[in-house]
N, C-alpha and C positions, 0 to 999 in steps of 0.2 A: 570510643565515641568522641573523646576530646580531640584525637587526631583527625577524625572525619570532619569535625566542625571547625577546624582551623581555617582562617581566611583563605589561605592558599589552596585549600582542598574543597571549598564550597562548590566550585564549578564542577568538579568531578563527582562529588557526592550528590550534587543536584541532578546530574545526568542519570545516576542510578535510581534516585527517587522518582524522576520522571518516567523511567522505564517501568517501575513498579506501578505507578499510577496508570500508565497506558495498559498494562496487563490487567489490572482490576477493571478498568473501563471497558476493555474488550470483552471480558467475562460477563459483565453486567449487560452490555449491549447485545451480546449473543443470546442471553437468556430471554430477552424481549424480542428477539428475531431480527435485529439490525446489527450486522457485522461492520465495524469501522474499518476492518481490513479490506473488504470489498469496496467500500465507499472510497477509501484512500486510493486503491488501485485504479478506480474509475476516473479519478481526478488527474491521474498521470497519463501522459501519452505513451503509446507503444514505443519501446526502445529497441527495435530490431535494427541494429546498426552494424556496419562493417568497421571493426576497430582498426583495420589497416588502411582504410580509405582516408583521403585528405579531409581536413576539417570542414571544408566547404561542402563536401559530398555527404559527410556523416551528420551534418546538422550542428556542428560546433563541438568544442571541447566538452561542454557540459553533457551533451547527449552521449558522447563517447564514454565519459566517466560513469554515467548511469548504466550504460550497457556493460561496462567492465565490472560494475558492482552487482550485476545480475538483476537489475530492475527489469520487470517484465517477465522474468523466468521464475522468480520467487516473490511472493506477496510483499508489497512495499512495507507493510507493518513489521514483518519479520526482520527485514533489513534495517529498519529504523531502530528496532529494539536491539539488534546486534550492534549497531553503531553506538547506541547509548551505553551498552554494557562495555564494549571495547574501549570507548573513550573514557568512561568513568574508572574502570579497573586499571587501564594503562596509566592514567594520570596519577592514581593513588599509589600504584606500585613504584613509579618513579619518585614520587614525593617521599615514600617510605624509605627508599634507599638514600635519598638526599638527606633526610632527617637523621638517619643512622650515621651518615658520614660527617655531616656538617653541624648537626644539632638544630637545624631549622628547616622549614619548607620554603620552596621558591614561590614567588607570586604567581597566581594562576595565569595572568596574561602572558607571562614569559613562557609558560609551557603549553598554552592553548593550541597554537599552530603546530608545533612538533607532535603533540599528542594526537591532534586531528589527523595528521598525515600518517602516523603509526596505526591509527584505528582503521583507516580505509582498507589496507590489505587484509585485516582481520575480518572485515565485513565481506570482502570478496571470498575469503576462505569459507565463511559460514554459508554464503550464497551458493558456492560450488557444492558444499556438503549437503545442503538441504533442498536444492532445487528439484531433485527427483522425489523427495518425500513431502515437502511442504505443499506442493500442488498435485500430489499423486504421481503415478508413473508418467514418464515423459509422454507417452502416447495419449494420456488423458488431459494434458495441458491444453487449454483453449485460449485463443486470442479474442480481443474485442470484435474483430471483423467477423468472427464466426457467430456472434450474437445476432447478426441480421437474420431475420426469418423466424426468430424465437417468439413464442407467446409468453408474456409475463403478466403478473397480477399487480395492480397498484396497491402498495402497502401503506404508504404514508403520503398524505397530502392529496391535492387535486391537480391533475395535469391540465394545464391550459396554455394557450399560446404565450410564450414569454415567461411562463411560470411552471418549471418542471416539478415533477413529483417522483418519489422513489417507487421502483417496481422490482419484483422478485421473480426469478425463474430458476429451474434446475436443468443442467445440461444432461447429455446422454450418459455421463459418468456418475450422475447423482450429486454433483457439486452445485451448491446454491450460489447464485450470483445476484447482487443488488446493483441496479443501474438507475440513473436519473433519466426520466423520459418526459417529452413534451409532444403534443399533437402535431402531426404534419398537416396543419390546417386550423380551422376555427373550432373544431370539436373539443369538448371537455370530457375528461375521464375521471371518475370519482374512485375513492378507495374501494377495493374489492372487484373492480372491473378488469377485464382481460384486454390486453393490447398486443399488437403485433409490431415488433421492431423492424423498421424498414430502412433506416438510414442512420449512420453515425454522424453526429453534429457536435464536434468538439468533445467536451466531457459528457455530453448528453446523447440520447438517441431519439430520433423522430419515430412516432408510432401512429398506427391507424387502428381502427376497430377490425378485428379478424372476422372474416365472413365465411371462410372455409371450415366446415365442421370437423374435418380431419385434423386441422391444426389444433383444435380444441381438445382432442382426445387425451393427450398426455397430461392435461391439467384436470381432467374429470375422472380419471381412473381411480 
């Protein structure tokens, strides 16, 4: 414990503590029916990029990096946790060797960038390993564009123009998704009402009131 709480190790120990806090929060939020994993994924853009394309065509270096790390293929929360674990453990292992050889630990700022760079390949490895399991079989993975035409239920808040609310629906594979929605017009949707996703608008979806009774069947079975 003394080693973990040394000044040079607090950055790496903090990363592991943050990882544990996120895991606990996700468990609590899941129990009440709100998954922060889906909410986090919905805030991020799709990262379907060609890693061999020039930066101007791929949307920049950052977009390429996100694609390389498997964002969009594995839930962002899993990759965040993988990064925190990799960053924390890598930093502590290096400090452990330095302490054994020199008798003291290095300042955290001196190791932060090298440890960050060493953590990225580990995150990619975890992404490659888990992408088929974290989101189910590859044939079951769905993108946000496939959400168009789904009927969802408002779960938290009231959806009004300029004021999105959270909605929930399940896809054909039984996976539950949480999205932020707002009306495609002046109509207001309250908690418990059903809405039809008709357009993606940034991190949110535009919705209307479903009128086709066949669209309502999956939610009333």
